[in-house]
BAFI-3210 file (N, C-alpha, C; in Angstrom, 3 decimals, decimal comma, padded with zeros to 6 digits):
// residues 131
n [1|2|3|4|5|6|7|8|9|10|11|12|13|14|15|16|17|18|19|20|21|22|23|24|25|26|27|28|29|30|31|32|33|34|35|36|37|38|39|40|41|42|43|44|45|46|47|48|49|50|51|52|53|54|55|56|57|58|59|60|61|62|63|64|65|66|67|68|69|70|71|72|73|74|75|76|77|78|79|80|81|82|83|84|85|86|87|88|89|90|91|92|93|94|95|96|97|98|99|100|101|102|103|104|105|106|107|108|109|110|111|112|113|114|115|116|117|118|119|120|121|122|123|124|125|126|127|128|129|130|131]
n.u [001,119|002,230|005,208|005,755|007,273|006,510|005,406|004,142|002,302|003,610|006,040|009,560|011,471|011,660|011,946|014,055|012,194|009,045|008,148|008,212|010,879|011,841|010,767|008,774|009,424|008,305|006,253|006,159|008,247|006,323|005,344|004,733|005,934|005,078|004,699|003,059|001,178|002,325|000,848|-000,725|-002,531|-004,830|-004,959|-006,016|-004,246|-000,807|-001,346|-001,536|-000,456|-001,110|000,429|003,435|004,085|003,063|005,403|007,165|007,364|008,410|007,925|005,073|001,945|003,527|004,359|003,615|003,010|002,145|-000,060|-001,869|000,366|002,319|004,947|007,978|008,967|012,369|012,291|009,496|006,744|004,659|005,261|004,651|004,992|007,345|006,874|008,262|007,077|009,334|011,830|014,344|015,881|013,558|010,413|007,500|005,179|003,875|002,466|-000,999|-000,624|-001,978|-000,818|001,132|004,105|007,076|009,689|009,619|007,913|007,628|004,633|005,441|007,288|009,676|010,672|012,449|013,324|012,743|009,760|011,207|011,560|009,536|011,763|012,775|014,804|016,808|016,770|018,211|020,452|022,122|024,525|023,661|025,075|023,096|020,640]
n.v [027,069|026,147|024,750|022,227|020,619|017,518|014,934|011,328|012,764|014,308|017,108|015,683|017,155|020,630|022,701|025,405|026,481|026,313|023,108|019,928|018,911|016,387|012,746|011,212|008,116|005,118|007,425|008,677|011,064|013,417|014,944|017,226|017,667|017,075|015,089|011,297|008,734|004,790|003,127|000,076|-002,738|-005,842|-008,739|-011,847|-014,571|-013,660|-011,222|-008,653|-010,648|-009,769|-006,256|-003,899|-002,280|001,224|003,578|001,852|000,999|001,095|000,538|001,107|-001,410|-003,384|-005,788|-007,875|-010,067|-012,665|-015,201|-018,374|-020,663|-018,468|-016,729|-014,404|-011,833|-010,308|-008,280|-007,173|-008,162|-010,083|-013,586|-016,814|-019,246|-021,513|-024,998|-027,661|-030,150|-032,966|-035,324|-038,095|-035,986|-034,990|-033,120|-035,750|-034,431|-032,356|-030,088|-028,187|-025,351|-023,804|-025,376|-025,844|-024,667|-024,645|-023,333|-026,005|-027,816|-031,510|-033,877|-037,103|-038,736|-039,643|-042,419|-044,853|-042,655|-041,402|-039,664|-037,681|-035,247|-033,680|-033,790|-035,137|-038,143|-040,177|-043,794|-045,572|-048,124|-050,603|-052,675|-055,371|-058,683|-061,506|-062,366]
n.w [005,667|009,489|010,588|013,260|015,514|017,030|018,640|017,471|014,412|014,142|012,645|013,191|013,513|011,471|009,096|007,089|005,662|006,578|006,534|007,220|007,908|009,073|010,057|012,560|014,278|012,087|010,144|007,707|005,734|003,709|000,006|000,188|002,320|005,185|007,665|007,245|008,267|008,648|007,038|007,599|007,637|007,803|006,776|004,706|003,292|002,114|003,697|006,314|008,953|011,700|011,988|013,056|015,743|015,789|015,454|014,926|012,966|009,095|006,258|003,994|004,714|007,148|008,196|011,080|012,343|010,003|008,273|008,338|007,092|005,978|005,424|007,538|005,628|005,453|005,502|006,326|004,863|004,317|003,015|000,746|002,829|000,119|-002,047|-003,337|-005,336|-006,449|-007,610|-006,505|-003,124|-003,437|-002,416|-002,401|-002,319|-001,087|001,743|001,961|001,500|003,704|005,425|005,514|007,522|007,395|004,819|002,076|003,309|003,418|002,951|002,194|000,477|-002,086|-003,115|-001,394|000,256|003,732|006,192|007,586|010,228|009,110|006,521|003,346|003,436|002,718|003,073|005,846|006,042|007,780|007,912|010,229|012,153|013,079|014,924]
ca.u [000,965|003,693|006,128|004,917|007,869|005,951|005,798|003,272|002,653|004,877|007,371|010,393|012,568|011,578|013,167|013,614|010,221|008,371|008,023|008,812|012,920|012,181|009,871|009,406|009,777|006,874|005,802|007,496|007,724|005,663|006,018|004,631|006,495|003,748|004,049|002,851|002,296|002,748|-000,072|-001,083|-004,000|-005,180|-006,028|-005,774|-003,195|-000,420|-001,870|-000,612|-001,449|-000,904|000,757|003,663|003,461|002,994|006,297|008,624|006,712|009,797|006,940|003,269|001,606|004,373|003,191|004,308|003,135|001,180|-000,775|-001,191|001,486|003,604|006,082|007,635|010,351|013,090|011,232|008,261|005,517|004,285|005,235|003,899|005,657|007,312|007,085|008,199|008,012|010,387|013,182|014,803|015,034|013,048|008,760|006,646|003,949|003,014|001,125|-001,388|-000,151|-002,798|-000,834|002,983|005,098|008,448|009,349|010,366|007,872|007,201|004,057|005,445|008,421|009,970|010,847|014,159|013,277|011,429|009,993|011,278|011,370|009,224|012,102|012,157|016,349|017,898|016,888|020,006|020,868|023,121|024,850|024,375|024,596|021,990|020,021]
ca.v [025,863|026,074|023,589|021,892|019,258|016,964|013,203|011,018|012,746|015,912|016,725|015,422|018,461|021,706|023,306|027,216|027,328|025,659|022,121|019,051|018,754|015,409|012,806|011,266|006,791|005,184|008,273|009,340|013,001|013,624|016,007|018,657|018,195|016,511|014,189|010,444|007,857|004,364|002,272|-000,862|-003,315|-006,806|-009,254|-012,542|-014,664|-012,734|-009,991|-009,232|-011,296|-008,406|-004,874|-003,931|-000,753|002,473|003,200|-000,074|000,814|001,234|000,720|000,454|-002,010|-003,782|-006,897|-008,457|-011,996|-013,088|-015,551|-019,952|-020,551|-017,537|-015,945|-012,819|-011,214|-009,387|-006,615|-007,300|-008,392|-011,875|-014,633|-018,111|-020,383|-022,723|-026,197|-027,663|-031,520|-033,750|-036,714|-038,387|-035,983|-033,686|-033,928|-035,930|-034,238|-031,028|-030,443|-027,480|-023,800|-022,978|-026,025|-025,709|-024,047|-023,936|-023,630|-027,754|-028,672|-032,254|-034,424|-037,567|-039,126|-040,449|-043,999|-045,108|-041,723|-041,380|-038,529|-036,959|-033,768|-032,230|-033,384|-036,387|-038,500|-041,346|-044,758|-046,205|-049,311|-050,867|-054,799|-056,501|-060,097|-061,701|-063,471]
ca.w [006,949|010,279|011,342|014,343|015,794|018,207|018,789|016,973|013,363|014,085|012,245|013,817|012,608|011,286|008,023|007,153|004,745|007,648|005,908|008,027|007,226|009,079|010,326|014,039|014,089|012,445|009,966|006,210|004,758|002,631|-001,078|000,748|003,954|006,685|007,747|007,214|009,006|007,541|007,435|007,699|007,184|008,415|005,181|004,433|002,517|002,269|003,708|007,224|010,466|013,311|012,527|014,236|016,307|014,516|016,405|014,924|010,862|008,157|005,491|004,839|005,586|008,199|009,374|012,348|011,850|008,327|008,581|008,388|005,114|005,304|006,888|007,710|005,285|006,096|004,616|007,754|004,234|004,380|001,396|000,711|002,672|-001,097|-001,812|-005,308|-005,175|-007,592|-007,728|-005,200|-001,917|-003,248|-001,870|-003,446|-001,784|-000,325|002,518|001,406|001,573|004,817|006,511|005,661|008,584|006,974|003,679|001,982|004,200|003,050|003,711|001,386|000,047|-002,964|-003,250|-001,310|001,566|004,332|006,194|009,470|010,890|007,081|005,795|002,774|003,656|002,044|004,162|006,177|005,870|008,439|008,359|011,458|013,368|012,716|016,223]
c.u [001,864|003,750|005,520|005,822|007,353|006,521|004,480|003,786|002,997|005,732|008,794|011,926|012,069|012,268|013,184|012,720|009,352|007,877|009,023|010,179|012,789|011,070|010,121|009,333|007,670|005,761|006,694|006,909|007,183|006,126|005,738|004,884|005,664|004,641|003,251|002,035|002,218|002,403|-000,283|-002,114|-003,922|-005,469|-005,766|-004,791|-001,782|-000,658|-001,461|-002,075|-001,776|-000,188|001,931|003,666|003,892|004,762|007,158|008,508|008,347|009,010|005,562|003,427|002,923|004,027|004,586|004,404|002,225|000,662|-000,906|-000,265|001,937|004,214|006,856|008,482|010,543|012,643|010,279|007,136|006,012|004,339|004,728|005,454|005,789|007,823|007,536|008,747|008,471|010,763|013,668|014,292|013,990|011,210|008,602|005,069|003,974|002,135|000,008|-000,289|-000,702|-001,720|000,835|003,086|006,992|008,600|010,442|009,236|006,710|006,525|004,274|006,542|008,968|010,890|012,247|014,320|012,348|011,517|010,641|012,047|010,608|009,837|011,985|014,595|016,328|017,862|018,099|019,913|022,133|023,260|024,912|024,617|023,345|021,432|019,841]
c.v [026,511|024,670|023,786|020,685|019,063|015,367|012,817|011,729|014,499|015,665|015,980|016,219|019,650|021,912|024,340|027,426|026,706|025,198|021,119|018,278|016,480|014,028|011,704|009,457|007,014|006,387|008,525|010,729|012,555|014,786|016,847|018,629|018,167|015,211|013,295|009,319|006,700|003,986|001,119|-001,635|-005,105|-007,570|-010,746|-013,314|-013,871|-011,890|-010,608|-009,811|-010,206|-007,587|-004,876|-002,472|-000,226|002,979|002,707|000,541|001,611|001,893|001,200|-000,983|-003,150|-004,394|-007,188|-009,682|-012,020|-014,654|-017,168|-019,601|-019,715|-016,884|-014,668|-012,378|-010,553|-007,846|-005,651|-007,472|-009,458|-012,411|-015,943|-018,813|-022,075|-023,566|-026,774|-029,142|-031,916|-034,468|-036,427|-037,740|-034,801|-034,139|-034,384|-035,430|-033,527|-030,675|-028,869|-025,945|-024,034|-024,352|-025,567|-024,252|-023,816|-024,473|-025,273|-028,068|-030,337|-032,966|-036,475|-037,984|-039,670|-041,796|-044,446|-043,913|-042,025|-040,159|-038,182|-035,431|-033,004|-032,562|-034,489|-036,552|-039,478|-042,445|-045,213|-047,668|-050,188|-052,178|-054,775|-058,353|-060,577|-062,643|-064,628]
c.w [008,146|010,363|012,119|014,669|017,879|018,675|017,552|014,675|012,911|014,419|013,777|014,254|011,476|009,932|008,085|006,041|005,631|006,825|007,244|007,321|007,556|009,862|012,183|013,196|013,073|011,015|008,399|005,512|003,875|001,471|-000,245|001,849|004,901|006,530|007,992|007,547|008,262|008,127|007,081|008,268|006,739|007,384|005,945|003,274|002,758|003,210|005,221|008,449|011,267|012,385|013,272|014,485|015,134|014,786|015,433|013,119|010,493|007,263|005,698|004,566|006,348|009,125|010,686|013,266|011,305|008,937|007,296|007,124|004,366|006,012|006,889|006,891|005,431|005,741|005,331|006,057|004,122|002,585|001,738|001,379|000,900|-000,975|-002,864|-005,079|-006,467|-006,874|-006,794|-003,380|-001,597|-002,631|-002,899|-003,673|-001,303|001,147|002,034|001,370|003,446|006,065|006,738|006,764|008,426|005,316|002,957|002,491|003,450|003,738|003,069|001,194|-001,274|-002,296|-002,246|-000,594|002,154|004,766|007,697|009,227|009,167|006,659|004,418|003,264|003,262|003,742|004,709|006,388|006,731|008,812|009,388|011,646|013,712|014,130|016,193]
res [m|t|c|a|a|g|p|g|h|w|c|k|t|c|g|a|d|n|k|c|n|s|c|n|a|g|y|n|l|s|s|s|g|t|c|e|a|f|s|c|s|t|g|a|d|d|g|c|s|t|c|v|r|q|s|e|r|t|r|m|n|h|c|g|t|c|n|a|g|y|k|l|s|k|t|g|s|c|e|a|f|v|c|t|p|g|n|g|d|a|c|r|s|c|p|t|l|t|k|r|k|m|d|n|e|c|n|a|c|n|p|g|f|q|l|k|d|a|k|c|i|p|f|e|c|s|v|g|v|g|a]
***
């Protein structure tokens, strides 16, 4: 194998052993000294809705956007929005996963709490002068 430097899948730099020393953005150095593309495929659920451009990928399945009910993690993968029903200001019930747009998004609240911007907040009482 003769090392050749260039764009894309070609080596970024070559070593004295005629193998790649480093790869261009979006490619990973294999154990055999060649540059292989970080692949990315789209899919349902926690799969990618779209992938970032090849030159921006830093890992396999580096997502650009996620499917409904999922958010992009710091590492570029998709993870589900979480919602755990509970007492007090926790949600009494949560939307189905594909309807969620944020973590702990509620669709119903416990007694004494009201839904505001998909969160449960305490009812407010103010004492006033009657008419």
